[in-house]
N, C-alpha and C positions, 0 to 999 in steps of 0.2 A: 647704369640706369639712374643712380642718384644724381649724377652730373647732368644728365639730360633733363631731369625734373627741375633741377636748380636753374638751368638755362631757360626752361619754359617759364618759370616763375619770374626771373629777372626780366626777360623779354616782355612778358605780359605787363608787368609794372612799367617797363620802359615805353610801351605803346600807350599807356594811360597818361603818363606825366605830360607829354607835349600837349595833349588835349586839355588837361587841367591848366597848364600854363597859358594856353590861348584863351581859355575861359576867363582866367584871372585878368589877363591883359585887356580883353574886351569889356569885361564887367565894370572896370574902373571903380570898384568898391571892395572893401575888405569884409563887408557884412557877409556872414555865413562861413567865413574862413576861420580856422583855428591855428594860431601861431604855434601853440603847444604841440599840436598834431604834426605840423610841418617840421618842427625842430626834432621831434621824436623820430620821424622817418629819416630825416637828414643824418642824425647820429647813428641810426640803424644801418644806413648805407656805409658810413664811416667804419662801423664795426665789421661789416661784411668785407669791406676792402682790406681792413687790417687782418682779418681772419685769413683771407687769401694770401696776403703778403707773408704771413707768419707760417703758412702751411708748407712744410718742406716738400712734400710730394707734389703739390700744385706748382711750386716755384721750379722744381726740377723739370716739369713738363710744360713750363710757361710758353715756350715757343709753339707748342701745339694747342694750348688752351688759353691763350691771351684774350680771346674774345669774351670770356666770362668776366674777367676783370674790367674789360672795356665797357660792358653793359652796366656794371656796378657804378663805374665812374660817370657814365652818361646819365644814369638815373640820379646820381648825386648832384650833378650839374643842373638837371631839370628841377629837382626839389629846391636847390639853392636859388634858381631863377624865380621859382614861385614864392620863396621867402622874400626876395627883393621886391617882387610885385606886390606882396602883402603890404610892405612898408610904403610903397608908392601909393597904393590904393587907400591905405589908412590916412595918408597925408591928403589925398583927394577928398576923402570923406570929411576930414576936419575943415578943409577949405570950402566944401559945399555947405557945411553947417554955419559957417561964418557969414 
């Protein structure tokens, strides 16, 4: 049951991040975004991935449970994309002020 709840949590976050990335892309501004928050989430996903890779029971069943790690990595990529967009939007904000 705990594995199912973990999957629900990761998939729920995974569904939210693409929407957030699209909003960041379209907004073209970093106003209202927190780089600290994004970095904290990013490193949280790295810790989650490391936890899975270091979990002997998970790794022994990896061929049956690979999808859990897949969603952690996918979420990490989405947050990483949002961080890149933050810096793009920050540069656009500076350009707009000039």
